[in-house]
N, CA, C and O atoms as a DFTB+ gen file, in Angstrom:
272 C
 N C O
     1  1      -2.656      12.894       0.181
     2  2      -2.633      11.490      -0.076
     3  2      -3.753      10.935       0.480
     4  3      -4.338      11.280       1.507
     5  1      -4.030       9.959      -0.356
     6  2      -5.296       8.904      -0.075
     7  2      -4.796       7.465       0.152
     8  3      -3.824       6.954      -0.404
     9  1      -5.667       6.852       1.115
    10  2      -5.188       5.477       1.277
    11  2      -5.996       4.526       0.198
    12  3      -7.176       4.638      -0.131
    13  1      -5.118       3.645      -0.218
    14  2      -5.780       2.552      -1.142
    15  2      -5.783       1.203      -0.778
    16  3      -6.371       0.339      -1.429
    17  1      -4.988       0.946       0.491
    18  2      -4.912      -0.230       1.142
    19  2      -4.753      -0.387       2.480
    20  3      -4.066       0.538       2.912
    21  1      -5.094      -1.175       3.357
    22  2      -4.708      -1.384       4.704
    23  2      -4.430      -2.785       4.890
    24  3      -5.310      -3.612       4.647
    25  1      -3.196      -3.158       5.332
    26  2      -3.018      -4.597       5.518
    27  2      -1.985      -4.740       6.495
    28  3      -1.380      -3.731       6.857
    29  1      -1.652      -6.068       7.056
    30  2      -0.755      -6.446       7.995
    31  2       0.446      -7.326       7.280
    32  3       1.453      -7.785       7.818
    33  1       0.089      -7.405       6.104
    34  2       0.991      -8.409       5.074
    35  2       2.179      -7.649       4.581
    36  3       1.905      -6.894       3.649
    37  1       3.336      -7.652       4.935
    38  2       4.489      -6.819       4.510
    39  2       4.619      -7.253       2.915
    40  3       4.717      -6.398       2.035
    41  1       4.609      -8.654       2.643
    42  2       5.079      -9.185       1.174
    43  2       3.965      -8.586       0.287
    44  3       4.319      -8.257      -0.845
    45  1       2.561      -8.379       0.656
    46  2       1.766      -7.963      -0.175
    47  2       2.045      -6.280      -0.305
    48  3       1.981      -5.651      -1.361
    49  1       2.314      -5.813       0.804
    50  2       2.735      -4.137       0.617
    51  2       3.874      -4.077      -0.425
    52  3       3.819      -3.234      -1.320
    53  1       4.799      -4.858      -0.346
    54  2       6.047      -4.882      -1.136
    55  2       5.691      -5.086      -2.596
    56  3       6.133      -4.374      -3.498
    57  1       4.845      -6.127      -2.772
    58  2       4.272      -6.456      -4.322
    59  2       3.592      -5.283      -4.824
    60  3       3.868      -4.880      -5.954
    61  1       2.653      -4.636      -4.046
    62  2       1.761      -3.637      -4.439
    63  2       2.617      -2.207      -4.734
    64  3       2.378      -1.450      -5.675
    65  1       3.493      -2.043      -3.886
    66  2       4.449      -0.812      -4.282
    67  2       5.307      -1.011      -5.217
    68  3       5.826       0.017      -5.651
    69  1       5.661      -2.070      -5.715
    70  2       6.276      -2.372      -6.836
    71  2       5.673      -2.370      -8.128
    72  3       6.236      -1.933      -9.132
    73  1       4.338      -2.941      -8.096
    74  2       3.367      -2.789      -9.080
    75  2       3.130      -1.374      -9.274
    76  3       3.252      -0.966     -10.429
    77  1       2.794      -0.490      -8.310
    78  2       2.391       0.823      -8.563
    79  2       3.423       1.572      -9.241
    80  3       3.207       2.395     -10.131
    81  1       4.825       1.175      -8.671
    82  2       5.990       1.903      -9.243
    83  2       6.143       1.599     -10.733
    84  3       6.681       2.390     -11.508
    85  1       5.629       0.377     -11.107
    86  2       6.107       0.054     -12.574
    87  2       5.025       0.673     -13.380
    88  3       5.126       0.679     -14.606
    89  1       3.967       1.210     -12.765
    90  2       3.045       1.844     -13.465
    91  2       3.243       3.509     -13.408
    92  3       2.435       4.356     -13.786
    93  1       4.461       3.697     -12.868
    94  2       4.656       5.268     -12.661
    95  2       4.150       5.875     -11.465
    96  3       4.335       7.078     -11.285
    97  1       3.485       5.127     -10.568
    98  2       2.814       5.874      -9.444
    99  2       3.784       5.653      -8.277
   100  3       4.313       4.583      -7.976
   101  1       3.940       6.904      -7.634
   102  2       4.819       6.925      -6.295
   103  2       3.582       6.475      -5.111
   104  3       2.491       7.028      -4.977
   105  1       4.059       5.441      -4.408
   106  2       3.217       5.018      -3.213
   107  2       4.188       5.014      -1.840
   108  3       5.399       4.793      -1.825
   109  1       3.389       5.296      -0.779
   110  2       3.882       5.519       0.495
   111  2       3.487       4.736       1.341
   112  3       2.258       4.694       1.392
   113  1       4.167       3.877       2.263
   114  2       3.605       2.900       3.211
   115  2       3.773       3.729       4.495
   116  3       4.861       4.171       4.863
   117  1       2.536       3.916       5.192
   118  2       2.516       4.463       6.344
   119  2       2.345       3.737       7.556
   120  3       1.829       2.632       7.389
   121  1       2.645       4.057       8.794
   122  2       2.398       3.115       9.972
   123  2       3.705       1.915      10.166
   124  3       3.661       1.076      11.065
   125  1       4.715       1.992       9.282
   126  2       5.735       0.969       9.364
   127  2       6.430       1.053      10.748
   128  3       6.769       0.046      11.370
   129  1       6.580       2.066      11.099
   130  2       7.496       2.286      12.406
   131  2       6.432       1.743      13.656
   132  3       6.779       1.005      14.578
   133  1       5.326       2.189      13.485
   134  2       4.478       1.626      14.848
   135  2       4.101       0.191      14.698
   136  3       3.794      -0.416      15.724
   137  1       4.084      -0.459      13.495
   138  2       3.940      -1.707      13.238
   139  2       5.006      -2.591      13.829
   140  3       4.795      -3.680      14.361
   141  1       6.215      -1.986      13.674
   142  2       7.463      -2.611      14.060
   143  2       7.677      -2.710      15.532
   144  3       8.142      -3.678      16.133
   145  1       7.225      -1.435      16.091
   146  2       7.279      -1.239      17.423
   147  2       6.406      -2.059      18.429
   148  3       6.715      -2.319      19.592
   149  1       5.035      -2.491      17.646
   150  2       4.116      -3.531      18.358
   151  2       4.473      -4.738      18.453
   152  3       3.783      -5.438      19.194
   153  1       5.514      -5.306      17.830
   154  2       6.003      -6.706      17.693
   155  2       5.592      -7.320      16.672
   156  3       5.203      -6.719      15.670
   157  1       5.621      -8.721      16.782
   158  2       5.319      -9.515      15.814
   159  2       3.941     -10.242      15.494
   160  3       3.738     -11.096      14.631
   161  1       2.994      -9.662      16.456
   162  2       1.596      -9.941      16.413
   163  2       0.704      -9.479      15.163
   164  3      -0.365     -10.000      14.847
   165  1       1.255      -8.541      14.587
   166  2       0.577      -8.087      13.272
   167  2      -0.810      -7.325      13.529
   168  3      -1.734      -7.375      12.717
   169  1      -0.868      -6.635      14.698
   170  2      -2.069      -6.084      15.272
   171  2      -2.438      -4.701      14.416
   172  3      -3.569      -4.233      14.285
   173  1      -1.158      -4.148      13.850
   174  2      -1.426      -2.633      13.516
   175  2      -1.185      -2.818      12.052
   176  3      -0.053      -3.106      11.663
   177  1      -2.265      -2.658      11.147
   178  2      -2.033      -2.588       9.785
   179  2      -1.285      -1.527       9.191
   180  3      -1.483      -0.438       9.729
   181  1      -0.495      -1.533       8.251
   182  2       0.008      -0.581       7.648
   183  2      -0.888      -0.093       6.338
   184  3      -1.510      -0.959       5.723
   185  1      -0.956       1.312       5.902
   186  2      -1.753       1.920       4.996
   187  2      -0.688       2.109       3.890
   188  3       0.468       2.456       4.131
   189  1      -1.166       1.858       2.687
   190  2      -0.557       2.268       1.364
   191  2      -1.341       3.532       0.752
   192  3      -2.523       3.541       0.405
   193  1      -0.477       4.538       0.698
   194  2      -1.114       5.828       0.203
   195  2      -0.414       6.244      -1.272
   196  3       0.718       5.963      -1.668
   197  1      -1.412       6.967      -1.910
   198  2      -0.745       7.507      -3.141
   199  2      -1.289       8.898      -3.106
   200  3      -2.120       9.287      -2.286
   201  1      -0.699       9.698      -4.164
   202  2      -1.231      11.207      -4.200
   203  2      -2.603      11.117      -4.765
   204  3      -2.969      10.161      -5.450
   205  1      -3.334      12.107      -4.472
   206  2      -4.846      12.387      -4.882
   207  2      -4.938      12.288      -6.379
   208  3      -5.817      11.689      -6.999
   209  1      -3.833      13.008      -6.924
   210  2      -4.180      13.040      -8.532
   211  2      -3.771      11.384      -9.166
   212  3      -4.141      11.091     -10.303
   213  1      -3.084      10.499      -8.418
   214  2      -2.873       9.158      -8.868
   215  2      -4.067       8.254      -8.298
   216  3      -4.069       7.066      -8.618
   217  1      -4.889       8.656      -7.629
   218  2      -5.779       7.824      -7.033
   219  2      -6.489       6.670      -7.833
   220  3      -6.535       5.468      -7.568
   221  1      -7.160       7.538      -9.141
   222  2      -7.821       6.680      -9.830
   223  2      -6.993       5.649     -10.745
   224  3      -7.454       4.540     -11.013
   225  1      -5.920       6.024     -11.141
   226  2      -4.955       5.208     -11.948
   227  2      -4.478       4.083     -11.040
   228  3      -4.213       3.001     -11.565
   229  1      -4.330       4.253      -9.593
   230  2      -3.694       3.277      -8.896
   231  2      -4.762       2.392      -8.567
   232  3      -4.437       1.205      -8.532
   233  1      -5.973       2.668      -8.312
   234  2      -6.954       1.741      -8.129
   235  2      -7.243       1.009      -9.418
   236  3      -7.712      -0.119      -9.266
   237  1      -7.074       1.388     -10.544
   238  2      -7.379       0.587     -11.814
   239  2      -6.133      -0.359     -11.779
   240  3      -6.404      -1.545     -11.967
   241  1      -4.916      -0.075     -11.587
   242  2      -3.802      -0.882     -11.582
   243  2      -3.870      -1.846     -10.469
   244  3      -3.260      -2.897     -10.664
   245  1      -4.539      -1.699      -9.238
   246  2      -4.646      -2.756      -8.402
   247  2      -5.998      -3.660      -8.717
   248  3      -6.138      -4.799      -8.269
   249  1      -6.845      -3.078      -9.443
   250  2      -8.106      -4.060      -9.830
   251  2      -7.559      -4.872     -10.984
   252  3      -7.908      -6.047     -11.095
   253  1      -6.815      -4.383     -11.756
   254  2      -6.323      -5.181     -12.910
   255  2      -5.577      -6.228     -12.633
   256  3      -5.501      -7.180     -13.410
   257  1      -4.887      -6.169     -11.399
   258  2      -3.812      -7.133     -10.662
   259  2      -4.537      -8.249      -9.899
   260  3      -4.013      -9.292      -9.509
   261  1      -5.890      -7.860      -9.731
   262  2      -6.709      -8.758      -8.854
   263  2      -6.726      -8.357      -7.239
   264  3      -7.128      -9.110      -6.352
   265  1      -6.283      -7.213      -7.073
   266  2      -6.240      -6.739      -5.620
   267  2      -7.423      -5.693      -5.273
   268  3      -7.269      -4.874      -4.367
   269  1      -8.397      -5.745      -5.899
   270  2      -9.345      -4.794      -5.553
   271  2     -10.229      -5.180      -4.221
   272  3     -11.102      -4.412      -3.816
């Protein structure tokens, strides 16, 4: 797995996960549990991960969506 994004914005994570899924790329969000436990201050970012073989295509999809 490779990290393609780190953010504290859950809406952005949801949007990007859906965008990648639409392109046929499975994405996993890590650190959700830790982020929830720390409370609402948003200090711990969540990581958006994809499989190594999907990395190039995922980065292209994000770049085309203006998320690079």
